[in-house]
C-alpha positions, 0 to 999 in steps of 0.5 A: 341951098346945096345939091343935097337939099334941093330937087334935082332938075336932071336925071341920070348921071351916067349911062353906057360904059365909056371908051378908053379915050373918053375915060382918059379925057375925064381923068386928064383933060376935064380937071384942067377945064373944070369950073373953079367953084371953090375959088372966088370969081376972077375979075374980069371973068374973061380971065377964066380962059386960056386966051383973051376973050371979049365976053362970056356965054353960058350954056346950061345942059349942053348934052353931047356938046354939039351946040356949044362946040358950034358956037365956040367955033363961030364966035372965037371972041367969046369964052364959054361956060358949059354945064352938064351933069351927064358924064357921057355928054361931058366926055363927048364934049371933051373929045370934040375939044381935044380934036378941034384944039379949042381953048375957050371952053370951061366945064361944070360937070354938075348942077348949073345952079351952083354956077349961077350962084358963083357968077358975079352979077351982070357978068354973062352976055348970053345964056342958052337953056336948050331942051332941058328935061321936060319932066312930063309926068305931073308929079315930077314937073316941080323938078323942071329947071325953069322956075321963078327962082332959077329965072331970078338967078339967070336975070342976076348974072345976065348983062342988061341987053343980054340974051336968054335962049330957051328951046323945048319940044314939049309944048306944055313946058315951052308955054310954062317957061314963057309965062315964068320968064315974062312974069319976072319982068326982067325979060322981054320976049323978042318974037314979033311974029309966029315964025320967030319962035317956030323956026330955028334961027340961022345961028342956032344949030340943030342938035341930035336931040332936036333931030330926034324930036322932029323925027318923032313929030314933035315941033320945038319952040325957040324962045329968045328974050332980052334982059331989060 
């Protein structure tokens, strides 16, 4: 199913005008890092990156890129695929990549479901889905990213023993995501006590969106799952 025939799980593509630097990065740097969906997946997948890596991680909806950059800086052995349809967020990530000189990140500036369909089976070691659009109005909830079909796609590309991380400041969405993921029978929830999903782990950096949620009194849930 193509993006033109399926429901979008994200909202607007662009907001405020971009700075001259960010506009340059979109025109010059993004084409060199854009995900090669028109080509067959390379074997091994790690060859996507400019330098050798041991495994590949995927972030779906990286926002402005704070979490993705933190993970790339702290895990230089991994290559990262970042998916984000919001152009302003993509431009922010490109600015951080250029400033830090990172060469282990590839970008898809569109629907992450296209990447999931392209990836080889069991090729990803860790997947992050952090604070996706909760679509709070009941008539819009069918657009939520975490659906049985999406969970099946994630299970297909995630290695056995690999990790899926999900976070949301919407209690309704977090509960729905938990039930949807566990109902697939491909994942085990790793939480053993309430603290495991109420407190952000040390290797899960805070993002701008999370700070806003906390300042407005919304308490996020941090869910981690292991691929069976």
